[in-house]
N, C-alpha and C positions, 0 to 999 in steps of 0.2 A: 615386526613392523616398526621401523626405527623413526620414521618421520611422517607426520600428517601435516599437510599444507592446506590452509584455509584461505581462500581468496575472497575478501569481503569482510570488513571489520565493523559490521553493524549488528543488529539484534540476532540475526541467524548465525553469523559467524561466531559471535561471542558465545551463544548458547552451545554451539558445537564444541568449542574449546573447553568451556566449563564442564560439560558432560564428560568429555574425554578424561579430564582430571578426576572428576567424581567417581568415574568407573575404574579408576586405578591405572590409567595409562601413564607410563613414565617416560615414554620416548619424547622426541622433539615435536613440539607443536608450533608451527610457523603461522602467524596470523598477519595477513597482508591487507592493507587498506589504502585506497587512493586519497583519502582525506587525511589531514594532519592530526585530527582529533582522536582521542580515545573513543571507543564505541558510545554512541549517545542515542537518545530516544527521538524518533522522527515525528510521531503523531502530534506532539505539542507544538511543532513549528507553525502549523496553520491555526492554532488555537491560542494556547497560553503565551507563547513567545510573541506572536503578532499583537496580542492584546496588551502586552506588558505585564500580565499577571505573574509571569515567571521571568526570572533572569536566566541567561544562558547557563549559568553554573548549576542549574537544577537538571539539565539534560543528561549528563553522563549516566550510563547504565550501571557503572561500577566505579568505585573510587580508585585512584591510582594505586593504593595499597592492595586492594582486592585484585586488580589486574596483575600487579607484581607477584602476588601469591600464586598465580597460575603458572609462573615460570615459563612464559611464552618467548619465542623468538619473534618479537613484535616489530613489524616493518610498516610504518605509517608514512603517508605522503608520497606513495609511489604505486603505480598500477601494474598489474600483470598484462602482458601484451601478446602472449601466445603460449601454447602448450604442445608438447610432443607426448602423446598418450602411449606410444609404443615404448619409448625409453623412459617415460615418466619424469620429464624435465619441464619445468615452468620457466618461461622467459619474462623478465621484468623490464620496465621502461628504462631503467638506468643501465641496461646492458648486461646485467648479471643474470644468473640462472639459479634455480633451486631444484634439487631432485626431491622426489617424494615417493612414498610407498602408497599413500592414499591422498587423493586430492578432493577437497570439498569446495565447490563453486557456489559462492553466495554473493555475487556481484550486483544483485538488485536491479533496479530500473533507473531510467532517467526521464525527465519530462519531455513530452513532445513540444516543439516550438512552432510558432507561426512563421511561415516563409517570409523572409525579408526582415525578420526582427532580430537576427543575430547582431550583437554589438550595439543595439539601440538602447540608450539609457532610458530607464523608466519602464522597460518591458521586463516583467518579473516571472519567474517560476518559483515553486516552493518545494525544494527537495533537501537542501543542505542548510546548515546553520547560517552560513553566509547569505544564502538566498533569503531566509526569513528576516535576518537582522537588517539587510539592505532594504527590504520592503517596509519593515517596521519604522525605519527612520523617515519614510515618506508619508506615513499615515498620520497626518495632522488634521485637526478639525478644520472644515471648510474646503479641504482639497477634494478633487474628483478622482474617482477610480473606475476603470472599466475592467470587468471580470469576464474573460472569454471561457465559456464552459460552465455549466451549472451542475456538475458532478459534486462529489463530496468536498474535494479540495477547494473548488471555486466557491461553493456555497458557504464553507467555513470562513474563507477569506472575506466574502461579502458580509457575513454576519458580524465578524469582528470589526470590519471597517465602519459599518453602520453604527455599531456601539461606540465608536470613537468620533462620531459626528461627521463622517465623510459621505459625500454624495456618490452613490454607487449605481452604475449601470451594469447589468449582467446579461450577457448575450449567449444564447443557446440554440444550436441548429435544430434540435428535436422539438416537436410540438409540445411535449410534456417532459420536463426534466426527470431523469432517473426512471422513466417508465419502462425502459428495456430491462431493468434489473428488479425494480420493486413493484411494477404494475402502475397503470395509468391513474387510478383513483388515489393511490398513496403518493404518487409523484405530484399530483395536483394539490394534495393536502400539504405536503412539505413546501411546495411552491408558494402557497397562500401566505405562509409565514413571512416570506421575503416581501411580498406585496404589503403586508401589514406593517412591516418595519421600514417601509419607504424605499425599497430597492426598485429601480426601474428595470424590471425583468422583461426582456424581449425574447420570445421563443420563435422558432422557425426562421431564424435569421442566420446568414453566413457572413463571416468576416472575409472581405476581399483583400485588404492590405492594411499595413500600418503606416500612418503619416508621421513624418519626423522632420525636424529642422535642426541643423548643426549637430546631428547625432542624438537628439533628444526627442522622444515620442511626443507628438502633439495631438494625435487622434487616431480613431479607428474608422476605416471605410467599410461599409457593408455592401453586400452584393446588390441590394436594391437601390444603391446610389446615395443613400443617406450617410452622414458622417457623425461620429460621436467624439467631441473634443475631450481630451484628457491629458494629464501629465504623467499618468501611471496606468499600466495595464498588467493584470495578473492573468497568466495563461494556464488554464487547467483543462486541457483537452486530451488527457491520457498520457501514457508512458510507452517507452521502448525498453524491452529487457536488454540488459547489457551483455550481449553475446557476440558482438562483432569481433572481439579479440579471440574468439574460439573458431572463427571461420577457417576452414582448411585443416582443422584438427582431426576430422573424422567423427566428431561427436554429433549427435542428432540435434539439429536446431530448427525451431519452428514455433514462433510465439514463445520463446524461451528455450532453455536447455531441456531437451526431452529426456525424461526419466521413467523408470518403471514404478511399480507399486511400492517398491522399497526406497524410492528416491535415488536409485542408482542409474547413472547415465551410461556407464561402460565399466569394464573391470578396473577397479581402483579409483573410479571417478563418481562423485555424488553431487546432487544438487540440493540447495537449501534456499528457502525464502522466495522473494519476489521473482527471481530469475528462473526458478525451476517450474517446469510443467510436467507434472507426474500424474499417474493413474491412481485416482482415489477409489478403492473398491467399495467404499461405503455408498458412494453415489454412482458407481459404475460409469465413470467418465474421467477423462483427463482434464485437469484444471491447473491454472496458475493463479495463486492467491496473493494479492498485494496487501496483506494485513500483518501488522507487527506480531500479533499473537501466533499466527501461523508460522512465521519465520522462526520464532523461538522454539515452538513445539517440533518443527521439522528438524532444526539443528540438533535437538536432544535425541530425536529418533534416529537420525543418521549416525550420530556418534555411537549409539548402542549397536546399530547394525554393522558398522564397519569394524567394530571391535570383536563382535561375535557373529560372524556371517552364518554359522551353522544354526543359530537361533534367531535369525533376523525376522522381523515382523513387518507386515505392510504398514505404510503410513496412511491411516484412514481416519483423519480427524473430522470433527464438526467445525468448520471455519467460523470464526467470530470476528465481528468488527463493530466499531462504535463511531459516532459522530456527535459533536456538540454544536448546535446552531441556535442562537438566541437562548430561549429558556427550554429548548427541546433537547432531551437526551435520547439519542437514537441508538439502539442496539439490535444486532441481528446475529442469529446462529443459522448455520446451514449453507446450502448452495442454492441461491435464489434465481440465478440466471437460467433462462429457458424454461421457467415453470409453466405448467399447464393451467393452474388455477391459484388464485389468492382470495382469501376471505378473512374478514375481521371477526375474530373469535372472542374478543373482550374489549370493552370500551367502545368508543366511536370516533370516526374521523373528524367530525366537526369540532370536537374539543381538543383534538390532537393529543389524546390520551387513549392509546389502544394497543392491542396485540393483533397482528395479522399472521395467518398461517399460509404456507405455500405447498402446493402439491405438484409433483411430477409423476406421471403414471399413476400407480396405486398407492404411492407412499408420501408421507409427510417428509419434505426435504428442507424446510426452512421456517423460521419464525422471526418476525421483526417487531420490536417494541418501540413505541414513542411515548415519552412522558410517563412511563410506568416504573414502579420500583424494580430494581435489578432482579430480585428474587422471583418475580412473576414470570420471567422468560427462561429462567434456568431449568424449570420443569420441562419446557419444550425442548431444550437441548438434549436431555436424556431420551426423550421420545424420538428425536431425529436420529440419535446414535443407535437406537434400537430398530431403526427402519420400520417404525410403526405404520400400520395401514391407515390411510387417510380417513376411512369411515370410523375407525376406532378413535383416532385423535380428535377429529372435528365433530363426528356425529354424536357420540355419547361418551367420549373419553375426556381428554384434558379440557376441552372447551366447555364442558357442562358446568 
């Protein structure tokens, strides 16, 4: 195997490249990224970068010297636009091609946008460094901000903006934010923090259109006929996996790049990170996880599997994510979506200091912590990884 090509120069792509070198691979490693930056961390964009706590120079995942030591064929600022999986040739936006023996697709996701908002100044998404810095420049005390979507990205942006003295209106179509993933009671608990910090949170509302004048946003129109005036809008309504460039390639596409339990999509083709939908045997379901930790772990697993296919191992992680909102540190392990039951096993919702456990079928599948020391939830991670029976975990086991 003379050349491994990795498309996507973020956390997952970098982890793949680093692991290849650590495992002794001496062939060519081509790392392609559509942004001009060296690989950088994305979670701080909606937290520390927006708040001004960090400067952008803290974002790079590795120093230029560390990247140089990997001896990469590094190609930044240009996207892949197609692939011939039969002849193993990748096409790039500049018209050039790259042949490969193994291809790792780590192209991530892009934010969904509101119809009619393209090109309107003051309408923001948060995915790249440029997105975050452009929004940060607008977050001055006394300004108004509308956040569309009360998921984690929207909630984090709202929390930062309130901390900077900005008037915030947050619009969410669901009756209870995050209820589909975390449960209604926990969704209401997290929602209450926004109310207490002065966010005008409106649930069960739909955005009809964006108002603008001379190309600058002036407000948001709701389906019920009301309007919310604003000079800036943050859109946090989900993402699209970046797979359009793979259409016609013969690779399986459907809510991401479809992969097997080893994260392999086809002979010689592998998926890593937010773009990959793979079968996780630990939870007996296909999943696509948009968390930085998962991307790095999957990159390492793919590198090992493609170097030693005879000893390949299923990628069966316990997903982890975290969020910072006001004084709340939110952490979760497992796969919470589609759960059958959720119960608070330590602390209480009223104080916003608790651990909640999640059940699907007979097994413990997740645990979420709010306001608790990190070590208190790590025990639950081990129980999830062991597929512990719900009765043992919650009845007289970990929750005792």
